N, C-alpha and C positions, 0 to 999 in steps of 0.2 A: 504493500500500500504506500502511495506517495505521502510525503510529509505534508502536514496541514499548513496552509499558507493563507495569509490575509493581505489583500492589496487594496490600496486607495487609487482610484482613477478619476481624473477630471477631464471632461470633454468640452471643447469650445467649438462653436460654429452654430449653424441653424439646427438646433437640437431641442427647441421648445415649440410646442404647437404642431409637431410633425409626427407624433406617435413614437417618440424615441424612448420614453420611460417604459411603456408597455413592451416595447421591443427588448429592452434590457431585461425586464422581468422575465419574459418568455425564454430569452437566451440563458439567463442564469438558472432558471428552473430546468431547462433541457440538459444543462451540464451539472445538475445536482449541487449547485452552489447556494450558500446562504449569504445574507447581507441586506443591502438596501440601495435605493437610488432616489435622488430628488433633484428638482430644479434649484439653481441658485442664481445669484445676480450675474454670474459669468458664463453659465451654461448648464451642465449637468454633472453632479458628483455621484460617484459609485463606490461602494465598498463591498468587496466580495471575499468570502472565506471558503476554502475547500481544498481538495487535493491539488498539488502544484501543477500537474499536467492538465487538469481540467481548467484551471485558471489561465494557464498559458493559451489554451485553445480558445477560451472565452475572449481573452484580450486580442487575439489575432482576428477573430470573427467579428468583434464589435464594430469596427469601422467598415469592414468589407461587406457586411450584409445589412447595413443600416437601412431604415425606411427610405423610399425613393425621394421624398422631399427634404430629407436631412442633408446637411452639408457640413461635414466634419473638417475643421481646420487643424485642430491639434488635440492629441490625447496625451496627458502626462500621467506617469505611474510613480507610485512610491510604495514601499513595503511597510507593513504594519506588523505588530506582534499579535499572533493569534491569541484569542482569549475564549476559552470554552464557556466562561460564564457570561460573555457578552451577548447582547441582544442580537448580535449578528448571526448567532447559531440558531435562531428561532425562525427558520425559513427565510424567504426573500420578501422584502417589504418595499412598498413605494411610499416614501415619507412625505410629509408636507414640505413645501418649498422653504428654502432658506433665503430670506430677503436681505441678508446683511450686505454691506458694501463690497463691491467687487475688488479683486486684487489689482495691483498696479499693472497696467498694460493689458489686462485681460479684457475680453469683450464678448458679450452675448450678442448673437446675430438674430435679430427679430425677423421672423419669417414674413414674406410678402403675402398678399391675398392670392388664393389659389382657386382655380376654376372648379366647378362642381365635378366630383369624381363619378365614375360609371356606376358604382354601387349606390350612391345617393340618387343618381339620375333614375335608376331602376325603381327605387322606392317612390320617387316623385310622381311617377306615372303608373304605379301599381295600385289599382283600386282597392285591393285587399290590405294594403299597408296603412298603418296609422299616420304616416306622413304623406299620404296621397295628396298631391297638389299643395303641399305646405311650402310657402315661398321662402322659408328660411332653413331648409334642410341642409345639413352639413355633417361632417365627421372629422376625425383626426387627419384625414388625407385631403381635405378640401375646405373651402369656405373662407370667410373673412379672417384676417389675422392682423396685419399692420393697421388697418383702418379702425379696429376696435380696441387697440392696445393703449392704455393710459400709463402703464409702467411695467417694469420687469421685477421679478420673474413673471413669466406669462401665465398668470393664474386668473380665474374668472373674476375675482374681486378687484383685479387691476385692469379689467376690460369694461366696455360699455354694456356688457351683458350682466353686470353685477346687480342690476335692478330686477332681474327676472329669476324667480325661484323655481328650480326644476321640479316637475311633478315626479311621482314615484317611479314610473317606467324610465324616464329620462335620467333620474338620479341613479337608478340601477345600472344603466348603460355606462354612465359617467364613472361609477365606482368599480366597474369590472375590468381588470387588466386584460382580459381576453376579448373584450369587445372593441370594435374599431372606433367607438365613441368614448373610450376611456380618456377622461380628462380633455375631451374636446370642449374647449371653453365656450364656444358659441352654441353648444348643444341645446336643443329646444324642440318643442312640438307645438301643435295648435292649442294644446291645453295649458301650456305654461310659458310660451315664448312670444316673440314679437308678432305683431299683427299688421297686415297691409290694409289700407283703406283707399277708396276712390273718392276724391273730392272734386268739386267744381272750382272754377277760378276764384270764387269768393271764399273758398275754404270750407264749404258746407258739404257734409257727408249725408247724402240722401238715401243711403242703402242701409241694410240691416247691420248694426255694429258688431253682431256676433258671428258674422260670416267668415271671420279669420282669413280674409284675403282671397278666398276661393272665387266667390262671385265678383269681387272687385276686379280681379284680373281678367276674368272672362268678359265682364262689361267693358273694361278698358280695351280689350282686343276688338270687341264689336265696334266700339266708337272709332278706333283707329282705322278699321276697315271701311268705315263710313266717311273717312276723310278728316278726322280730328287730329289735332296735335296734342300729345299727352306727355307731361313731364313725369318721368319714372325715376324714383329713388332706388338706386342699386346699392352696391357695396361701398363705393368711394364718393358717391354724390349723385346728382340728378343728370339724367339724359333727357333730351327732347326727342320724342319719337313720332314718326308718321310713316305712311306708306311710301316707299322709295319709287314706286311706279306711278304715283299720283301727282301729276304736274301741278295741279292746283294747291295741294297740301304742301308740296316742297316749296313752291313760290311764296305761299303765305308764311312758311317758316322763315324763309330768307328775309322777307320784308319785315316781319315782326322782330327777328333776332338782330337785324341790322348787319346782315352778312350777305351782300349781294352776289359775290362770286366765289369765295373760298369754298373748296370742296367739302362735302359731307361724307362721313363714314357710313357704311351700310352693314347691318347685322343680318346674318342668314342662319338657317337652322343647322346646317351641317356642311361638310366638305363638298358633297355632291351639289348642293345649292350654290356654294361658292364657285364651283367649277363652271357654272353657267354664266358667271359674271366676269371672271378674271382668268388669265392664262395661269395654269397650274403646273408646278413642277414639284419634285420631292421636297425641296427645301421650303417652298411656300406652304405646302400641306403640313409639314412638320411644325412650322411656326403657328399656323392656324389652330392646330389641335393641342398645342403645348399647354401646360398648366398655367402659363402666364396670360394666355389668350389676348395677345396684342391685336391692334389694327394692323393688317398686313397690306402694304402698297404693292400692287401688281398691275400688269397691263390689262386694261379693260377690253373685253371682247366686243367686237362690233355687234354681235347678236344679243348682247345683254339687254334685257327688257326692263330698263330703268328710265325714269324721267331724265331728259337731257339736262335738267337743272341740278342734278346731283353733283356732278363734277364738270362744270362747263369749261370747254376749251382745253381739257386735259386728256392725256392718253392713259393715265393711271386711275385706279379706283382703290380706295381703302376699304377693306372688308374684314370683319371679325365674326367669330362665332359666339354664341351665348356663353356666359361664364358664371352666372348666378341663377338660382332657381326662378327668380322673378323673370329673367330674360328667357329662360327655357320655356316657361309657361306661356308667355306672350307669343313667342315665335311658334310654339306648337299650336296655339289657338288660331293664329293668323295665317301661318304657312306661306307668307310672302316676305320678300326682303323689306327691312325697315331701316329708315334713317335712324341712326343713334348718334346724336351729336351732343356735345357738352351742354349741360344745363346752365347756361349763363347768357348774359348780354355780351355783345362783341367787346372784347378787351377786358372783361371782368373774370375773376376766378370762378370756378365751378361752384354752384350752390350745393350744400350738403345738409343743411338744417331745414326742417319742414317750414317753419315760419318765414325764414329768409327766402326760401324758394317761392312761397306763395306771394311774398312781397315783390321779389325781383322778376319772377317769371310769369306773373299773372297776365301780363300784356302779350305773352307769347303763347302759353299753353291754354288749351280749352279745358283740360282736366289734369288732375294730379294723382298719381299713384304714390302714396306716402306710407311710411311705416314708423314704428316707435322704437327701433333699435338705433341709438345714437351712433353717429360716425365721429370717431375721435380725430381722424386726419383725413381730409378730402384728398382724393387721388383721381386725376383724369386718366383716360385710357392711354396706354403706351402705343407708340407707332413704330413699326419696323419695316424694312424693305429687304428684298433679296438682291444681292449684287452678284451677277454672273459674269465672269471673265475667263475666257479660254477654257471653258468647260468646268470651271470651278464655281461653286455657289456658296455664299455665306451671308449671314445676317448683318445688317447695318441698323443700328438704333437711330431713330429720328426723334422720338420723344420718350424719355425714360420715366415711367410713372407706375401705375397700377400693375402688379404682377412682378415687377422688377425692384422697385423701391420697397423697403430700404436695404436691399441686399448689400452686403459689405464688399468693398473692393480693396485690394491690397496696394499700398504705396510701395514703390521700389526702394525708397529710402524712408525709414521710419522717422517720424517727427519726434524731436526731442521734447516738444511741448504740445499740449492739446491746442487745437486751432479750429476756427470757423472761417470758411471762405464764402464770399457773398455773391460770386458770379458777376454777370453783366447786367444789361437792362432788358433785353429781349429774351424770350424763352427762358425766363429766369428759373434757376435752381440755386441751391446752396449746398455746402458740403461741410461736415464736421469730421475731425480726424483725431485719433488717439494712437500714438505709436504707428504701426503699419496699417491700422484699420481706418478706412474712410467710408463714410455713409453719405450718399448723395440723396438729398431730399427729392420728393416727387415734383414734377413739373408744376410751376406756379403760374406762369404766363408772363405777360409783358408788364414791367413795373412802370406803368404810365398812369395808373389810376389808384386812388386811395385804397379801394378794396383789395387790389392785388398786393399793395405794399403791406397791408395788415395781415394778409394770408402769409406773406413772406416772413414777417416778424414772428407770427405765431408758430409757423412751421419750424423756424430755427429754435425757438424756445422749447418746443415739444421735443425735437430731436436731441437737444442738449440735455434735457431732463431724462429722456428715455434711455440714452446711452451714457448718462452720468459723465458728460464732458463739460468741463469748465475751461473755456478757451483762455490760453495765456497769450494769444495773438489773434488778430482778425485780419483777413486778407481781402483785397479788393482790386478792382480794375483801375487803370490810370485815369480814366475819364472822371473829372471832378463833378460833372453834372448828373451822372448816373445816380438814381435813387439808392441803388445797392451800395455805391461808394459812400454816399452821404450817411446811410445807415451804419456802415462799417466805421467811419470816422467818428460818428456820434457814440457808437458802442465802445470804441477804443478810449474815448475821452471819459465816458461814464465808468468803465471798468478799470481804467488806468492800466491798459495793456497796449503794446505796440501795434500799429497798423502797418501792414506790409502791402505795397503796391506791386502788382504783376502786370506787365504789358499784355494787352489783349491777345495778340497773335502768338506770343510766347506761351500763353496759357493754353491756346488751342493745340500747339505743338506738344507741350508737356503732357496734356491729357492723353494724347495718343501714345506718347512714349511710355507713360506710366501704365496704361492699360496693357501694353505689350511687355512690361517689365524691363524696359530699356533704360540704361543710365549713361552710356557713352554718347558723344556727340553724333547727331544725325542731321540730314538735310530735311527741312520742312517746307512743303508747298502749302501755304495757308491762304486760301481764297475765300473772301466773304464780302459782306456789305461794307461796313465801316467799323473801325476800332482805332482809338487814339494811339498814335505812334509816339516814340520817344522824342521825335523832332517837333511835336505839336501839330502835325498834319494828320489827316484821317487815312489810315492805311487800309488795305483790303486785297491787294494783289501782291503777296509777299513770298519771297523765297529766303529762308533763314537757315543758318547753321547754329545748332545749339544743343546743350544738354539740359538737365533739369534746373540747373542754377542760373545759367547765363545763355544769351543768344546774340547772334550778329545778323543784321539785315544785309544780305549779300546781293539781292536783286529784287526788283519790284516793277510793277506795271507803270507805264508812262503816266505821270500825274496830271490831272486836269482840275479845274475848279467845278464846284457844285453850285450852280446859280440858285440862290435862294436857300442854301443850306439844307435843312431837313425837308423843305418843300420839294427838293429835287428827288428825294426818295419816294415821295408819294406821287410825283409826276415825272415818269421816265422821259417824257418829251423834253424836259429841261436838261437832262443829261445828253439827249440827242443833240440839243443846241450846243452844249459844251464841247462834245467831241467833234462836231462838225466845225465849230469855231476854232478849236485847237488844231484840227487837221487842215484848216483853210481850204475846205472843199465846198462843192455845191454852188459854185458861181457866186451870185450875189452882186452887190454894188461895190465890191472891193473892201467893204468894211464889215458887213455881216453876211453870213451864209443864208441862202434862200430857205424858206420854210418848205420842207419836203411835201410832195403831193399827198403822201400817206398820212400826214398829220393835219392837213387843212380842215378836215371835218371836226377836229378836236381842239385845235389851237388857232386863235386869231392872229392876224398879222401884227397887231399891236402887242399882244402878249409875247410873241416871238421876238419882236424888236426890243422890248423892255428887257427880256431875259438875256438877249445878246449883249445889251449894254451893261447889265449886271455882271455878266461874265467878264467883260473887258475891264470894268472898273475894279473888280475884286471885292466889291461891297457885298456883305452877307453871302460870300461865295468861298467857303473853305476849300483848300486843296485836298484832293483825294487820289489815291492810287488803287481804288477799289475795283476789283474784277466784277463784283456784283453790279456796280453802277455802269460799267462798260456793257455788260449784257443787257441791262435795262435800256441803255441808249440804243443798242442795235435792235432790240425788240420794238422800240418806238419807231425807229427809222424804217423798219420793215412793215409798219402798220399793224403790229400784233397788239400792242398795249400802250396807249398814250398816258393813261393814269391807272393807278392801282387801288384796290380796296383791301388787299392783304399783303403781308410781307412776301417779297419774292415773286409776286404774281407775274410780272412781265417776263422774267427769266424762265419761270416754270412753263408758261405758255409758249415761249420761244423754243424751248427744248421739245415741247410736245409736237411741234410741226416738223421737226427735223427728219429728213430722209436718211435713215441709218445705213443705206447702201452706198452713199456718197463717201468717197475716200480722199478727195482732193482738199487742198488747203489754200489759204491766202498767205501772203507774206506776213512775217511777224519778226522783224529784225531784232536782234539782241545787241543793243548798243553798249559800248564801253564809255562811261562818263566819269567825271571826278568823284561822283557819289557812288560809283559802282555800276553794276549791270542794270540796264533798263530794257524791259520788253516793250517795244514801240507799238502800242495799240492803234496808233493813227493809221498804220498800214492796213489793219483789218477793216477799219472804217472806210478807207479808200477802196478796198476790194469789194466791200458790200455795196457801196454806191455804184461802182462800175457794173456789178452784177444786176442791180436793180435797173440801171439804165439800159442794160442789154436784154431785159425782160426775163431774166432767170427767176425761177420760182423761189419763194421764201423757204420752202422745205429744203431746197438745195443750199441756199445761203446759210440757213441755220446749221446744217450739218457741217459745212465748211468752217464756220466760226468755231464750232466745238472741236473739230479736228485740229484747227490752227492753234487754239489755246493749249490743247493737250501736247501737241508736238513742240510748241514753243517752250513750255515748261520742262519737258523732257530734255530738250537740247541744252537748256540752261543748267539743269541738274547734272547732266553728263559732264559738262565742263567743270562744275564745282566739285563733283565727286572725284574727278581726275586730279584736280589741284589739291584737294584736301585729304585724299585717301579715304574717303567715306563712301560706303557702298549701299547704305540704307536711306531710303526716302520715305517720309511720312506725309500723307495727304490729309488735310483737315480744313475746317472752315465751312460755313453754310453753303457755299457754292458747290461743294462736293456732294451735296444731297442730289445734285443733278446726275442721274445714273449714267446718261450718255457720256458726259464729260469725264466722270469717274472711270468708266470702263476704258475709254480711249486713252486717258492719261496713264492708267496702270499698264496697258499694253505697250504704250510708247516708252515708258520707263523700263519695263522689263526687256524690251527689245534692245535697249542700250546696256543690258547687263546689270541693272540696278535691282536691289531687293526693295519691295514696296510693302508698307504697312498702312492700314487704314483703320479708323475707329470701328469697333464692333459693338461693344457693350456701352460705349459712351457716345452720345450724339456728336457728329462733326460740327453741328451748329453751336450757338451760344449756350445750349443746354449742357455742354461739356466744359464750359469755362471754369465753373466752380471747382471741379475735380482737378483741372489743370493748375489752378491757383493753389490748391492744397498741396499738390505734388511739388510745385516750385518752392513754396514756403517750407514744406517739410525738409526738402533737400538742403535748402539754405540754412535752416535751423540746425540740422545735423552737421553741416560743414562748420558752422560757427562753434559748435561744441567741440568738434575735432581740433579746430584751430586754437580754441581756448585751452584745450588740454595739452 
């Protein structure tokens, strides 16, 4: 017989709310071990006693066969003295959680919200089951997690389910380690749990209050089929839902929401229904059915039977599958694609409280499906796309939120001090970090309105409390007028901690470096709208060389003025005026370029002349090297989009018309100047004007523009790589959400023998800035400690 051994194990990672303790219980019982397991503020603690060989097998099997939703980062072991009189010999127990403070550097990883599992789905539609059509069915393997958590350890009393007392059958499930609902904190049924109700826009419930949501959802489905717009409270907040095939309903939704052109996402019952709307491959299908259930962007099929107003002017469509029982019930009752868009007014954060939704959305929705389970943290839907290059397919994150937040990411260089980074202005997120752990908050939105700023502040406070992070520094963008920067500086002053500024494009580059675990210098092609540069101008078409601590701007797009400043972002025709003026093209009277024919229906001669004068004077016309603004200008010149109603609209619609079979390019000279290399975009403008004059199609022109930018960037990177001895190129910035440009750039770089990395789990847009800021600040803080030592 082997010697009696007692071992203490501590497990860090996503091990709470994923069925880990019952798994440990079953594993210990299978190996005839005694002891206990419990949650603590850092993860899960286990003590086991038994024969040495059995404990060794138990320890090897523990991480290998963990539940599918668990993510184990670290298991630490220590030997203890066996004690025959100890309680450890009295079988194996699941003890109450230990809520004491966590150890220095340790981190509990809070699980994200998980889509309804197959077992719960079977119960949901089984007429003989006591949870038949119960809209809040869940178990240890699925359901709300992050959005109901108020604190750790993840126990019911620290969730928004604390106000619901379980009935006897639910309590029995909850207490049984062999049941899949053992310690499933949101566990409930229609006799003891949350209830859904159907309200009109005045907040009045005219239905039987004891129907527990069954008739409410059936009635909501009926009304949606009849053309109504219904606000639906889900896991992370409200959606606005209507039939995606109903032109009238979709147009009413656009008018009421103040969203004239930005595409809507569509929810369908299953993969088969999705395949009738979008081009499907293995990677797309895998993302659609994943536990995270993101919106997946894919090529829209010409045969898709949807209103043309769902995604006007675009070649792609965002599709997702149901991820909560409420969604499954609605889709099963309606059996048609539904618009499922964020429940907010344009520019505001998503509504997640009943009263707030009734106040803010009553002018949009005809009816409201509400429920009484509070949402601790609102989360919008995540958005991903599949990037396919040379037969390879991979995910690219566009918006990181529900299903992914607050999953922990690892910093390549551990921070010497806790920190909070505040991101940029658009697509706002924040990030908190302790040692090597970084938690990115869910998508907040654009910090341009009070409601978004309040959601931003509250989100940071919740994350710091949840993960027990007390920042010793706060990190921000260089731009002094960003509200995120102002928040950071005010926070630094209030808390008497240092504020660290990180340049916008360095943050983009660092985010991609950190995601791939890179520390050494690499080349970064960072193309976006605008970000304040170290020289005080607005950058956006940058090629840099840098590591996590420092960077050097080695090349950039030819700079031009933005006539009217921010107004030029909303009106791409202004950038058309700037580039035509800069290029001294299009005839004119020798002083100003002519107003192109493609813009005459949108811009008056007087507006054009005033803008030309503004450009020449430099008044309210900051200098920019932005690639996003160049694409805006070309879209306007080609008659695609003179003004926009959502960020990036002109460039997105310009990409949508491109003929991907075209392989030719325009000239794109790489000039050597005293300031370094400059990619001369004037030659592209010249080529486009020549093609328009020759009657070439906009589809051909768009393709050539994309080919030219890709080849120009690759040529520049090849030179830099040869000079610097660097073989790795990272692509980031919002412009690389353009899948055509991304694919062409990757192929061009790889054909030159360069290794390419792109963001996968972190958005290439400003949603990745906070993580990049945290990565830079962590590396700098570690370097300061090393130098100080």
